N, C-alpha and C positions, 0 to 999 in steps of 0.2 A: 705080196708085192711082186710085180712082174716088170722086167725090163724088156722093151721091144722097140723096133723101129717106129718112128713117128708115122710112116706111111701106112701102118696097120691101124692107127688110131688118129687119122688126120683132123678130127674135130678138136684135138688139143693144140693145133698149130698156133692159134691166136695166143693162148696162154704162154707157150714156149717163146713166141716172138716177144711178148711183153716182158717176160722174165729176162731174156738175154739183152734186150734193148735197155731196160732199166738198170741192169747190172753192169753192162759193158759199153753202153752207148752214150750219146748226148741227146738233148731234147729234140734236135732236128733229125736224128738218125733212125727213127722207127722204120721207115720204108726200106732202108738198107738192111736191117735185120729181118724184116719180113721177106725180103728177097732171098736172103741166105736160107731161111727156114723153108721157103717154097721150093727152092732148087735142091734141097737136101732130102728129098723124099722119093728117090728112084731106087727100086729094089735092085740089088746086085751091083750098085755103083756107088762111088763116093763123089761128092760129100753125102754123108748120112747124118741124120739126127735121130737120137735114141731118147726114149722117155722111160722113167720109172713111175709106175702107178699102182695104187691099191684100189682095185675096182675102177671107178671113174674118177678117183681123186688123184690128181697129178702131184708127184712128189719131187721130181727132179728131171734134169735133162743133161745131155752131153752130146757132142758132135765128133764125128770122124771126118776131117776135112783135108783137102789137098794142100791148102795153104791157110794159115791163120795169122802169119806175120809177114806182111808185104816185103819187109826188108830182108827176109830170109826165105826166098822162094826156092833156094837150093835144098831145103829140108822138107821132107814129106813122108808119110801123111802126119797129120796133127790131131791130137786129142784137143778138142776146143769147146769153149762155152760151157764148161761144167758149172751147173747151177743147181742148188738144192733149195727147195722152198724153206723159208725161215723157220717154220714150225717143225721141220723134219731134220734140221741140222743137229749134229752131235750124235747121230745114231748109226754112223758107218755107211750111209748111203753114197757119199762121195767116193769112198773106196770101192763099193760095189759097181758103181757106174764106170769108174776107171778100169776095173778088172774086165768088165763086159767089153769095153772098146779095145782093150789090150788083146783079149782073146779073139775078137772079131778081126782086128788088123793082122794078128798072127795067122788066122785061117786064110787070109788073102795072100800070105806069103811075104809080107813086108819084113825086112830085117830089123827096123827100128820104128819107133813112134816118138813124136816130138810134142812139146807143149811150151807155152811161155806163160809167165805169171809175174805180177808186180811184187808178189810176196815171196819170201824164202822160208824154208823150214817145213812147209806143208807136204809138198810132193815127195821130198826125200824120204819121208816115213813110209812111202809105198813103193820104194825101189827105183824112183826116178833119179837120174844122175844129172847134176848141174853141169852144163857144158860151156857156160859163159853168159855174157850179157848181149842184149840186142836192143834195137830201137823200134818202138811202136810209133805209128804215125800220130802227130807230126814229128815229135822228137822226145818221146817218153822212154826212159830206160826201163828194160824188163829183163827178167832172168830166163834163160833157155834151159830146157831139160830134155833128156833123151831116155827112152826106155828100150833096152835091147830085147827083141822078141826072139 
């Protein structure tokens, strides 16, 4: 298994788009997610999308974005759109993808990394600190987390 930036394996962009659209979007938002994926493939810049693959089999994806929660643009950068293929869940890949993005953000000199989630209890297991609640568009409560780098 190898984790790498999507720009090194751009033929996986359609699958990544479909995963995050189906997991986090609405029926009419595929173009929105395609735009996110397309603009997160520039070497040396954020936003970036990373993928985990075993040969040509895509296993999961995660992003390092400037902003993932419109109501909290004061916080950045964000670990975003963590998605593991259903057949790969429960094997520790989510933790590996988090660690990869944490180390990448650390190498860029950021002091903190943020994420938001509708669920509680998962990210705390990996060292994320709950810092309060926020609102996703249009008015959905979410939980905010910070990781000190």
